[in-house]
N, CA, C and O atoms as a GROMACS GRO file, in nm:
protein
  572
    1MET      N    1   9.215  14.194   4.494
    1MET     CA    2   9.078  14.227   4.464
    1MET      C    3   9.020  14.304   4.581
    1MET      O    4   9.041  14.265   4.696
    2LEU      N    5   8.948  14.411   4.555
    2LEU     CA    6   8.887  14.494   4.657
    2LEU      C    7   8.736  14.482   4.644
    2LEU      O    8   8.681  14.499   4.535
    3LEU      N    9   8.670  14.453   4.752
    3LEU     CA   10   8.525  14.435   4.751
    3LEU      C   11   8.466  14.525   4.857
    3LEU      O   12   8.501  14.514   4.974
    4ALA      N   13   8.376  14.612   4.819
    4ALA     CA   14   8.307  14.700   4.914
    4ALA      C   15   8.159  14.671   4.905
    4ALA      O   16   8.096  14.693   4.802
    5VAL      N   17   8.104  14.621   5.013
    5VAL     CA   18   7.963  14.586   5.016
    5VAL      C   19   7.893  14.675   5.116
    5VAL      O   20   7.933  14.681   5.232
    6GLY      N   21   7.790  14.742   5.074
    6GLY     CA   22   7.708  14.821   5.165
    6GLY      C   23   7.779  14.942   5.224
    6GLY      O   24   7.738  14.990   5.330
    7VAL      N   25   7.882  14.991   5.159
    7VAL     CA   26   7.951  15.109   5.209
    7VAL      C   27   7.902  15.230   5.131
    7VAL      O   28   7.919  15.237   5.010
    8PRO      N   29   7.839  15.325   5.201
    8PRO     CA   30   7.789  15.442   5.130
    8PRO      C   31   7.901  15.522   5.066
    8PRO      O   32   8.012  15.529   5.119
    9SER      N   33   7.873  15.581   4.951
    9SER     CA   34   7.975  15.661   4.886
    9SER      C   35   8.008  15.780   4.974
    9SER      O   36   7.922  15.835   5.042
   10GLY      N   37   8.131  15.818   4.972
   10GLY     CA   38   8.175  15.931   5.053
   10GLY      C   39   8.213  15.891   5.194
   10GLY      O   40   8.262  15.975   5.270
   11SER      N   41   8.192  15.767   5.232
   11SER     CA   42   8.231  15.727   5.367
   11SER      C   43   8.377  15.686   5.366
   11SER      O   44   8.434  15.654   5.262
   12ARG      N   45   8.436  15.688   5.484
   12ARG     CA   46   8.575  15.649   5.493
   12ARG      C   47   8.597  15.581   5.627
   12ARG      O   48   8.529  15.609   5.725
   13ALA      N   49   8.690  15.494   5.628
   13ALA     CA   50   8.723  15.422   5.751
   13ALA      C   51   8.825  15.500   5.829
   13ALA      O   52   8.910  15.569   5.773
   14HIS      N   53   8.816  15.489   5.960
   14HIS     CA   54   8.917  15.550   6.045
   14HIS      C   55   8.982  15.440   6.125
   14HIS      O   56   8.917  15.371   6.204
   15MET      N   57   9.108  15.424   6.103
   15MET     CA   58   9.182  15.322   6.176
   15MET      C   59   9.295  15.395   6.245
   15MET      O   60   9.381  15.454   6.179
   16GLY      N   61   9.295  15.392   6.374
   16GLY     CA   62   9.399  15.466   6.443
   16GLY      C   63   9.462  15.381   6.551
   16GLY      O   64   9.401  15.288   6.604
   17ARG      N   65   9.583  15.416   6.582
   17ARG     CA   66   9.653  15.350   6.690
   17ARG      C   67   9.697  15.459   6.786
   17ARG      O   68   9.769  15.552   6.750
   18ALA      N   69   9.651  15.446   6.908
   18ALA     CA   70   9.684  15.548   7.006
   18ALA      C   71   9.833  15.546   7.034
   18ALA      O   72   9.896  15.441   7.045
   19THR      N   73   9.888  15.664   7.047
   19THR     CA   74  10.030  15.674   7.072
   19THR      C   75  10.058  15.750   7.201
   19THR      O   76  10.175  15.772   7.234
   20SER      N   77   9.957  15.789   7.273
   20SER     CA   78   9.977  15.866   7.395
   20SER      C   79  10.032  15.778   7.506
   20SER      O   80   9.978  15.672   7.537
   21SER      N   81  10.140  15.823   7.564
   21SER     CA   82  10.197  15.753   7.679
   21SER      C   83  10.117  15.790   7.803
   21SER      O   84  10.037  15.883   7.800
   22LEU      N   85  10.139  15.718   7.910
   22LEU     CA   86  10.073  15.749   8.037
   22LEU      C   87  10.108  15.892   8.078
   22LEU      O   88  10.021  15.966   8.124
   23ARG      N   89  10.233  15.930   8.061
   23ARG     CA   90  10.276  16.066   8.095
   23ARG      C   91  10.200  16.171   8.013
   23ARG      O   92  10.158  16.273   8.066
   24ALA      N   93  10.183  16.145   7.883
   24ALA     CA   94  10.112  16.240   7.796
   24ALA      C   95   9.964  16.248   7.834
   24ALA      O   96   9.906  16.357   7.835
   25LEU      N   97   9.902  16.134   7.864
   25LEU     CA   98   9.761  16.135   7.905
   25LEU      C   99   9.740  16.218   8.030
   25LEU      O  100   9.644  16.295   8.040
   26VAL      N  101   9.830  16.203   8.127
   26VAL     CA  102   9.820  16.281   8.251
   26VAL      C  103   9.840  16.430   8.220
   26VAL      O  104   9.765  16.514   8.269
   27ALA      N  105   9.939  16.462   8.139
   27ALA     CA  106   9.970  16.602   8.106
   27ALA      C  107   9.856  16.671   8.032
   27ALA      O  108   9.833  16.791   8.050
   28GLN      N  109   9.784  16.598   7.947
   28GLN     CA  110   9.676  16.656   7.867
   28GLN      C  111   9.544  16.666   7.943
   28GLN      O  112   9.452  16.734   7.898
   29ALA      N  113   9.535  16.599   8.057
   29ALA     CA  114   9.408  16.592   8.130
   29ALA      C  115   9.391  16.709   8.227
   29ALA      O  116   9.489  16.762   8.280
   30ASP      N  117   9.267  16.746   8.248
   30ASP     CA  118   9.231  16.844   8.351
   30ASP      C  119   9.196  16.774   8.481
   30ASP      O  120   9.200  16.834   8.589
   31LEU      N  121   9.161  16.646   8.470
   31LEU     CA  122   9.122  16.566   8.585
   31LEU      C  123   9.167  16.422   8.561
   31LEU      O  124   9.136  16.363   8.458
   32VAL      N  125   9.240  16.366   8.656
   32VAL     CA  126   9.286  16.227   8.648
   32VAL      C  127   9.231  16.155   8.770
   32VAL      O  128   9.258  16.194   8.884
   33ILE      N  129   9.154  16.048   8.746
   33ILE     CA  130   9.093  15.976   8.857
   33ILE      C  131   9.110  15.825   8.843
   33ILE      O  132   9.121  15.772   8.732
   34HIS      N  133   9.113  15.760   8.955
   34HIS     CA  134   9.103  15.614   8.965
   34HIS      C  135   8.959  15.593   9.009
   34HIS      O  136   8.917  15.642   9.114
   35ALA      N  137   8.881  15.518   8.928
   35ALA     CA  138   8.738  15.507   8.956
   35ALA      C  139   8.684  15.371   8.917
   35ALA      O  140   8.745  15.297   8.840
   36ARG      N  141   8.568  15.338   8.972
   36ARG     CA  142   8.496  15.215   8.940
   36ARG      C  143   8.373  15.253   8.855
   36ARG      O  144   8.296  15.342   8.891
   37VAL      N  145   8.357  15.184   8.743
   37VAL     CA  146   8.245  15.209   8.653
   37VAL      C  147   8.117  15.158   8.720
   37VAL      O  148   8.110  15.042   8.762
   38VAL      N  149   8.016  15.245   8.729
   38VAL     CA  150   7.888  15.203   8.786
   38VAL      C  151   7.776  15.202   8.682
   38VAL      O  152   7.670  15.146   8.707
   39GLY      N  153   7.800  15.265   8.566
   39GLY     CA  154   7.698  15.265   8.463
   39GLY      C  155   7.751  15.315   8.330
   39GLY      O  156   7.839  15.400   8.324
   40VAL      N  157   7.694  15.260   8.223
   40VAL     CA  158   7.728  15.302   8.087
   40VAL      C  159   7.597  15.331   8.015
   40VAL      O  160   7.504  15.250   8.021
   41GLU      N  161   7.588  15.445   7.948
   41GLU     CA  162   7.467  15.482   7.874
   41GLU      C  163   7.504  15.552   7.745
   41GLU      O  164   7.622  15.572   7.715
   42ASP      N  165   7.405  15.588   7.669
   42ASP     CA  166   7.424  15.656   7.541
   42ASP      C  167   7.375  15.799   7.554
   42ASP      O  168   7.266  15.822   7.606
   43VAL      N  169   7.453  15.896   7.508
   43VAL     CA  170   7.415  16.036   7.509
   43VAL      C  171   7.401  16.081   7.364
   43VAL      O  172   7.486  16.049   7.281
   44VAL      N  173   7.296  16.156   7.334
   44VAL     CA  174   7.274  16.207   7.200
   44VAL      C  175   7.310  16.355   7.198
   44VAL      O  176   7.262  16.433   7.280
   45ILE      N  177   7.396  16.391   7.104
   45ILE     CA  178   7.439  16.529   7.087
   45ILE      C  179   7.378  16.580   6.958
   45ILE      O  180   7.407  16.526   6.851
   46SER      N  181   7.296  16.683   6.966
   46SER     CA  182   7.238  16.743   6.846
   46SER      C  183   7.333  16.850   6.796
   46SER      O  184   7.373  16.940   6.870
   47GLN      N  185   7.369  16.837   6.669
   47GLN     CA  186   7.468  16.928   6.615
   47GLN      C  187   7.442  16.949   6.466
   47GLN      O  188   7.440  16.853   6.388
   48ASP      N  189   7.422  17.072   6.427
   48ASP     CA  190   7.405  17.106   6.286
   48ASP      C  191   7.304  17.014   6.217
   48ASP      O  192   7.334  16.956   6.113
   49ARG      N  193   7.186  17.003   6.275
   49ARG     CA  194   7.074  16.924   6.220
   49ARG      C  195   7.101  16.774   6.214
   49ARG      O  196   7.032  16.701   6.142
   50ARG      N  197   7.198  16.727   6.288
   50ARG     CA  198   7.222  16.583   6.292
   50ARG      C  199   7.246  16.544   6.438
   50ARG      O  200   7.281  16.627   6.522
   51SER      N  201   7.227  16.418   6.465
   51SER     CA  202   7.248  16.366   6.599
   51SER      C  203   7.369  16.275   6.601
   51SER      O  204   7.388  16.192   6.511
   52VAL      N  205   7.450  16.290   6.703
   52VAL     CA  206   7.568  16.208   6.722
   52VAL      C  207   7.552  16.136   6.855
   52VAL      O  208   7.518  16.199   6.956
   53HIS      N  209   7.576  16.007   6.856
   53HIS     CA  210   7.567  15.928   6.978
   53HIS      C  211   7.706  15.908   7.036
   53HIS      O  212   7.800  15.875   6.964
   54ARG      N  213   7.717  15.928   7.165
   54ARG     CA  214   7.843  15.907   7.236
   54ARG      C  215   7.815  15.829   7.364
   54ARG      O  216   7.713  15.853   7.429
   55PRO      N  217   7.904  15.736   7.402
   55PRO     CA  218   7.887  15.667   7.528
   55PRO      C  219   7.916  15.762   7.645
   55PRO      O  220   8.006  15.846   7.637
   56ALA      N  221   7.841  15.746   7.751
   56ALA     CA  222   7.866  15.822   7.874
   56ALA      C  223   7.882  15.722   7.988
   56ALA      O  224   7.812  15.622   7.995
   57LEU      N  225   7.976  15.751   8.076
   57LEU     CA  226   8.002  15.664   8.189
   57LEU      C  227   7.969  15.735   8.319
   57LEU      O  228   7.992  15.856   8.333
   58SER      N  229   7.915  15.661   8.412
   58SER     CA  230   7.903  15.706   8.550
   58SER      C  231   8.003  15.624   8.629
   58SER      O  232   8.006  15.502   8.617
   59VAL      N  233   8.085  15.692   8.708
   59VAL     CA  234   8.190  15.623   8.783
   59VAL      C  235   8.189  15.670   8.928
   59VAL      O  236   8.153  15.784   8.958
   60GLU      N  237   8.230  15.581   9.017
   60GLU     CA  238   8.252  15.616   9.157
   60GLU      C  239   8.400  15.649   9.169
   60GLU      O  240   8.485  15.564   9.142
   61VAL      N  241   8.430  15.771   9.211
   61VAL     CA  242   8.569  15.815   9.223
   61VAL      C  243   8.631  15.749   9.347
   61VAL      O  244   8.584  15.769   9.459
   62LEU      N  245   8.736  15.671   9.325
   62LEU     CA  246   8.806  15.605   9.434
   62LEU      C  247   8.925  15.687   9.481
   62LEU      O  248   8.959  15.688   9.599
   63GLU      N  249   8.989  15.757   9.386
   63GLU     CA  250   9.105  15.841   9.418
   63GLU      C  251   9.118  15.949   9.312
   63GLU      O  252   9.098  15.924   9.193
   64VAL      N  253   9.153  16.068   9.355
   64VAL     CA  254   9.180  16.178   9.263
   64VAL      C  255   9.332  16.194   9.256
   64VAL      O  256   9.397  16.223   9.357
   65LEU      N  257   9.387  16.176   9.136
   65LEU     CA  258   9.530  16.191   9.118
   65LEU      C  259   9.566  16.335   9.081
   65LEU      O  260   9.675  16.383   9.112
   66GLU      N  261   9.473  16.403   9.014
   66GLU     CA  262   9.495  16.542   8.974
   66GLU      C  263   9.362  16.605   8.937
   66GLU      O  264   9.281  16.544   8.868
   67GLY      N  265   9.340  16.728   8.984
   67GLY     CA  266   9.222  16.801   8.942
   67GLY      C  267   9.112  16.811   9.047
   67GLY      O  268   9.125  16.759   9.157
   68PRO      N  269   9.004  16.880   9.009
   68PRO     CA  270   8.895  16.911   9.102
   68PRO      C  271   8.787  16.803   9.107
   68PRO      O  272   8.691  16.808   9.029
   69ALA      N  273   8.801  16.709   9.196
   69ALA     CA  274   8.698  16.607   9.218
   69ALA      C  275   8.714  16.557   9.360
   69ALA      O  276   8.813  16.589   9.427
   70GLU      N  277   8.619  16.477   9.407
   70GLU     CA  278   8.625  16.423   9.542
   70GLU      C  279   8.609  16.272   9.541
   70GLU      O  280   8.520  16.219   9.475
   71ALA      N  281   8.695  16.205   9.614
   71ALA     CA  282   8.680  16.060   9.630
   71ALA      C  283   8.547  16.031   9.698
   71ALA      O  284   8.503  16.106   9.785
   72GLY      N  285   8.484  15.921   9.657
   72GLY     CA  286   8.356  15.882   9.714
   72GLY      C  287   8.236  15.937   9.639
   72GLY      O  288   8.123  15.892   9.661
   73LYS      N  289   8.256  16.032   9.552
   73LYS     CA  290   8.147  16.091   9.473
   73LYS      C  291   8.130  16.018   9.341
   73LYS      O  292   8.222  15.953   9.292
   74THR      N  293   8.011  16.029   9.284
   74THR     CA  294   7.985  15.976   9.150
   74THR      C  295   8.007  16.087   9.049
   74THR      O  296   7.964  16.200   9.070
   75LEU      N  297   8.074  16.052   8.941
   75LEU     CA  298   8.105  16.148   8.836
   75LEU      C  299   8.056  16.090   8.704
   75LEU      O  300   8.068  15.970   8.680
   76ARG      N  301   8.002  16.175   8.619
   76ARG     CA  302   7.952  16.130   8.488
   76ARG      C  303   8.025  16.207   8.380
   76ARG      O  304   8.042  16.329   8.389
   77PHE      N  305   8.069  16.135   8.275
   77PHE     CA  306   8.139  16.200   8.164
   77PHE      C  307   8.109  16.128   8.034
   77PHE      O  308   8.067  16.012   8.034
   78VAL      N  309   8.131  16.199   7.925
   78VAL     CA  310   8.107  16.143   7.792
   78VAL      C  311   8.240  16.101   7.732
   78VAL      O  312   8.344  16.162   7.760
   79GLN      N  313   8.236  15.997   7.650
   79GLN     CA  314   8.355  15.954   7.577
   79GLN      C  315   8.346  16.009   7.435
   79GLN      O  316   8.238  16.012   7.375
   80HIS      N  317   8.460  16.051   7.383
   80HIS     CA  318   8.458  16.118   7.254
   80HIS      C  319   8.578  16.075   7.171
   80HIS      O  320   8.691  16.071   7.220
   81GLY      N  321   8.553  16.043   7.046
   81GLY     CA  322   8.660  16.008   6.954
   81GLY      C  323   8.625  15.883   6.876
   81GLY      O  324   8.515  15.829   6.889
   82HIS      N  325   8.718  15.840   6.796
   82HIS     CA  326   8.700  15.719   6.716
   82HIS      C  327   8.760  15.603   6.794
   82HIS      O  328   8.873  15.612   6.841
   83GLY      N  329   8.687  15.497   6.806
   83GLY     CA  330   8.739  15.379   6.875
   83GLY      C  331   8.761  15.401   7.022
   83GLY      O  332   8.866  15.364   7.075
   84VAL      N  333   8.663  15.460   7.091
   84VAL     CA  334   8.679  15.488   7.234
   84VAL      C  335   8.693  15.359   7.313
   84VAL      O  336   8.649  15.253   7.270
   85ALA      N  337   8.753  15.372   7.428
   85ALA     CA  338   8.771  15.258   7.518
   85ALA      C  339   8.635  15.209   7.566
   85ALA      O  340   8.545  15.289   7.591
   86LEU      N  341   8.620  15.078   7.578
   86LEU     CA  342   8.496  15.017   7.624
   86LEU      C  343   8.513  14.969   7.768
   86LEU      O  344   8.616  14.910   7.803
   87TYR      N  345   8.413  14.995   7.849
   87TYR     CA  346   8.418  14.957   7.990
   87TYR      C  347   8.289  14.885   8.028
   87TYR      O  348   8.185  14.901   7.965
   88ARG      N  349   8.300  14.805   8.134
   88ARG     CA  350   8.183  14.735   8.189
   88ARG      C  351   8.165  14.777   8.334
   88ARG      O  352   8.261  14.813   8.402
   89SER      N  353   8.042  14.773   8.379
   89SER     CA  354   8.014  14.804   8.519
   89SER      C  355   8.098  14.715   8.610
   89SER      O  356   8.113  14.596   8.586
   90GLY      N  357   8.152  14.776   8.713
   90GLY     CA  358   8.235  14.704   8.810
   90GLY      C  359   8.383  14.715   8.784
   90GLY      O  360   8.463  14.692   8.875
   91GLU      N  361   8.424  14.750   8.664
   91GLU     CA  362   8.567  14.762   8.633
   91GLU      C  363   8.625  14.887   8.698
   91GLU      O  364   8.561  14.992   8.704
   92GLU      N  365   8.748  14.874   8.746
   92GLU     CA  366   8.823  14.989   8.794
   92GLU      C  367   8.922  15.029   8.686
   92GLU      O  368   8.981  14.944   8.619
   93ALA      N  369   8.938  15.160   8.670
   93ALA     CA  370   9.029  15.208   8.565
   93ALA      C  371   9.080  15.347   8.600
   93ALA      O  372   9.028  15.414   8.689
   94LEU      N  373   9.182  15.388   8.528
   94LEU     CA  374   9.228  15.526   8.532
   94LEU      C  375   9.158  15.602   8.420
   94LEU      O  376   9.148  15.553   8.308
   95PHE      N  377   9.109  15.720   8.452
   95PHE     CA  378   9.042  15.803   8.352
   95PHE      C  379   9.112  15.938   8.347
   95PHE      O  380   9.141  15.999   8.449
   96PHE      N  381   9.138  15.982   8.225
   96PHE     CA  382   9.207  16.108   8.198
   96PHE      C  383   9.105  16.199   8.131
   96PHE      O  384   9.080  16.188   8.012
   97LEU      N  385   9.047  16.289   8.208
   97LEU     CA  386   8.933  16.367   8.161
   97LEU      C  387   8.973  16.510   8.128
   97LEU      O  388   9.064  16.569   8.187
   98ARG      N  389   8.900  16.564   8.032
   98ARG     CA  390   8.920  16.703   7.989
   98ARG      C  391   8.789  16.779   8.009
   98ARG      O  392   8.681  16.721   8.004
   99ASP      N  393   8.801  16.908   8.034
   99ASP     CA  394   8.685  16.994   8.051
   99ASP      C  395   8.610  17.004   7.917
   99ASP      O  396   8.672  17.022   7.812
  100LEU      N  397   8.478  16.992   7.922
  100LEU     CA  398   8.397  17.000   7.799
  100LEU      C  399   8.421  17.129   7.721
  100LEU      O  400   8.409  17.130   7.598
  101ALA      N  401   8.454  17.235   7.790
  101ALA     CA  402   8.478  17.363   7.723
  101ALA      C  403   8.592  17.355   7.622
  101ALA      O  404   8.602  17.440   7.533
  102ARG      N  405   8.679  17.255   7.636
  102ARG     CA  406   8.792  17.239   7.543
  102ARG      C  407   8.752  17.174   7.411
  102ARG      O  408   8.831  17.172   7.317
  103SER      N  409   8.630  17.122   7.402
  103SER     CA  410   8.585  17.054   7.281
  103SER      C  411   8.475  17.135   7.212
  103SER      O  412   8.368  17.156   7.268
  104ARG      N  413   8.504  17.181   7.092
  104ARG     CA  414   8.406  17.257   7.016
  104ARG      C  415   8.279  17.175   6.995
  104ARG      O  416   8.168  17.228   7.003
  105GLU      N  417   8.296  17.047   6.969
  105GLU     CA  418   8.183  16.959   6.940
  105GLU      C  419   8.099  16.927   7.065
  105GLU      O  420   7.978  16.908   7.055
  106LEU      N  421   8.162  16.921   7.180
  106LEU     CA  422   8.093  16.876   7.301
  106LEU      C  423   8.056  16.986   7.399
  106LEU      O  424   7.979  16.962   7.491
  107ARG      N  425   8.108  17.105   7.381
  107ARG     CA  426   8.088  17.209   7.484
  107ARG      C  427   7.942  17.240   7.512
  107ARG      O  428   7.909  17.284   7.622
  108ARG      N  429   7.853  17.217   7.415
  108ARG     CA  430   7.709  17.241   7.440
  108ARG      C  431   7.654  17.150   7.550
  108ARG      O  432   7.560  17.188   7.621
  109LEU      N  433   7.711  17.031   7.563
  109LEU     CA  434   7.666  16.940   7.669
  109LEU      C  435   7.688  17.001   7.806
  109LEU      O  436   7.611  16.974   7.899
  110GLY      N  437   7.791  17.082   7.821
  110GLY     CA  438   7.818  17.146   7.949
  110GLY      C  439   7.711  17.243   7.990
  110GLY      O  440   7.689  17.264   8.109
  111SER      N  441   7.642  17.302   7.893
  111SER     CA  442   7.536  17.397   7.925
  111SER      C  443   7.413  17.330   7.985
  111SER      O  444   7.328  17.398   8.042
  112THR      N  445   7.402  17.198   7.972
  112THR     CA  446   7.289  17.128   8.030
  112THR      C  447   7.305  17.113   8.180
  112THR      O  448   7.208  17.085   8.251
  113GLY      N  449   7.426  17.131   8.230
  113GLY     CA  450   7.452  17.119   8.372
  113GLY      C  451   7.469  16.977   8.421
  113GLY      O  452   7.495  16.955   8.539
  114THR      N  453   7.454  16.879   8.332
  114THR     CA  454   7.466  16.739   8.374
  114THR      C  455   7.603  16.681   8.344
  114THR      O  456   7.641  16.579   8.402
  115LEU      N  457   7.678  16.743   8.256
  115LEU     CA  458   7.811  16.695   8.220
  115LEU      C  459   7.911  16.809   8.224
  115LEU      O  460   7.881  16.922   8.187
  116ARG      N  461   8.032  16.778   8.270
  116ARG     CA  462   8.139  16.876   8.270
  116ARG      C  463   8.265  16.823   8.203
  116ARG      O  464   8.351  16.900   8.162
  117TRP      N  465   8.277  16.689   8.192
  117TRP     CA  466   8.400  16.626   8.150
  117TRP      C  467   8.380  16.537   8.028
  117TRP      O  468   8.270  16.490   8.001
  118TYR      N  469   8.490  16.513   7.956
  118TYR     CA  470   8.491  16.412   7.851
  118TYR      C  471   8.624  16.339   7.852
  118TYR      O  472   8.726  16.391   7.898
  119SER      N  473   8.621  16.218   7.799
  119SER     CA  474   8.742  16.138   7.785
  119SER      C  475   8.768  16.116   7.637
  119SER      O  476   8.677  16.082   7.561
  120ALA      N  477   8.893  16.136   7.597
  120ALA     CA  478   8.932  16.111   7.458
  120ALA      C  479   9.019  15.985   7.450
  120ALA      O  480   9.090  15.965   7.352
  121GLN      N  481   9.013  15.900   7.553
  121GLN     CA  482   9.094  15.778   7.554
  121GLN      C  483   9.049  15.683   7.444
  121GLN      O  484   8.930  15.655   7.429
  122GLU      N  485   9.145  15.636   7.368
  122GLU     CA  486   9.118  15.539   7.262
  122GLU      C  487   9.109  15.399   7.320
  122GLU      O  488   9.137  15.378   7.438
  123HIS      N  489   9.070  15.304   7.237
  123HIS     CA  490   9.046  15.167   7.284
  123HIS      C  491   9.168  15.103   7.350
  123HIS      O  492   9.152  15.019   7.438
  124ASN      N  493   9.288  15.139   7.310
  124ASN     CA  494   9.406  15.079   7.372
  124ASN      C  495   9.467  15.170   7.478
  124ASN      O  496   9.583  15.152   7.517
  125GLU      N  497   9.391  15.266   7.526
  125GLU     CA  498   9.432  15.353   7.635
  125GLU      C  499   9.333  15.339   7.752
  125GLU      O  500   9.311  15.434   7.826
  126ASP      N  501   9.276  15.220   7.767
  126ASP     CA  502   9.169  15.204   7.866
  126ASP      C  503   9.218  15.197   8.010
  126ASP      O  504   9.143  15.233   8.100
  127TYR      N  505   9.338  15.153   8.036
  127TYR     CA  506   9.397  15.147   8.169
  127TYR      C  507   9.304  15.085   8.272
  127TYR      O  508   9.290  15.137   8.383
  128VAL      N  509   9.240  14.973   8.235
  128VAL     CA  510   9.160  14.895   8.331
  128VAL      C  511   9.259  14.834   8.430
  128VAL      O  512   9.362  14.778   8.392
  129LEU      N  513   9.226  14.846   8.558
  129LEU     CA  514   9.317  14.802   8.664
  129LEU      C  515   9.276  14.666   8.718
  129LEU      O  516   9.170  14.651   8.778
  130SER      N  517   9.360  14.569   8.694
  130SER     CA  518   9.339  14.435   8.750
  130SER      C  519   9.411  14.430   8.884
  130SER      O  520   9.495  14.516   8.912
  131PRO      N  521   9.381  14.331   8.968
  131PRO     CA  522   9.456  14.320   9.094
  131PRO      C  523   9.608  14.313   9.071
  131PRO      O  524   9.684  14.366   9.152
  132ALA      N  525   9.650  14.250   8.964
  132ALA     CA  526   9.793  14.236   8.937
  132ALA      C  527   9.857  14.367   8.889
  132ALA      O  528   9.976  14.390   8.914
  133SER      N  529   9.782  14.453   8.821
  133SER     CA  530   9.839  14.575   8.763
  133SER      C  531   9.811  14.701   8.844
  133SER      O  532   9.874  14.804   8.820
  134ARG      N  533   9.717  14.695   8.936
  134ARG     CA  534   9.669  14.816   9.007
  134ARG      C  535   9.782  14.895   9.072
  134ARG      O  536   9.798  15.014   9.045
  135ARG      N  537   9.860  14.831   9.157
  135ARG     CA  538   9.962  14.902   9.235
  135ARG      C  539  10.065  14.971   9.144
  135ARG      O  540  10.093  15.090   9.162
  136ALA      N  541  10.121  14.899   9.049
  136ALA     CA  542  10.226  14.954   8.961
  136ALA      C  543  10.170  15.064   8.870
  136ALA      O  544  10.236  15.166   8.850
  137THR      N  545  10.050  15.043   8.816
  137THR     CA  546   9.993  15.142   8.724
  137THR      C  547   9.959  15.272   8.799
  137THR      O  548   9.986  15.381   8.749
  138LEU      N  549   9.900  15.260   8.917
  138LEU     CA  550   9.869  15.379   8.994
  138LEU      C  551   9.996  15.454   9.038
  138LEU      O  552  10.000  15.577   9.037
  139ALA      N  553  10.099  15.379   9.075
  139ALA     CA  554  10.226  15.443   9.113
  139ALA      C  555  10.285  15.519   8.995
  139ALA      O  556  10.335  15.630   9.012
  140ALA      N  557  10.278  15.463   8.877
  140ALA     CA  558  10.330  15.530   8.757
  140ALA      C  559  10.249  15.655   8.726
  140ALA      O  560  10.306  15.758   8.689
  141ALA      N  561  10.119  15.648   8.740
  141ALA     CA  562  10.033  15.764   8.712
  141ALA      C  563  10.056  15.875   8.815
  141ALA      O  564  10.054  15.993   8.781
  142ARG      N  565  10.076  15.837   8.939
  142ARG     CA  566  10.101  15.938   9.044
  142ARG      C  567  10.234  16.009   9.023
  142ARG      O  568  10.249  16.126   9.057
  143ALA      N  569  10.332  15.938   8.966
  143ALA     CA  570  10.466  15.996   8.946
  143ALA      C  571  10.460  16.099   8.835
  143ALA      O  572  10.561  16.160   8.802
   0.00000   0.00000   0.00000
């Protein structure tokens, strides 16, 4: 028996399982950083007469593994996709960022001058670094 309650017609569910390996995430990124989350907020993107909400993170860059950034600086980026990874302030993680110019949907945000990067990491690609996993995960990402 199938029961649909309160689901608007024409809507569809998106269920995805990330398949990107650590190697693929690094290869697809323009910027790879080890950073500590300092803030999470909501960004509204106006597009074709509709508004889309996306989470944005502010992070303190602890280490740059690849790309143009500086350790010790704060960096802000938007998360984009279905089922994005969730983070809390204080968590350290690896972030695989892409230039906003690569996203048709997000490139307008770059013109505001406040954002340059986005993350397409899915919920199971969060790479939160615990004390037990930090050393091995960072070594793998650097390789």
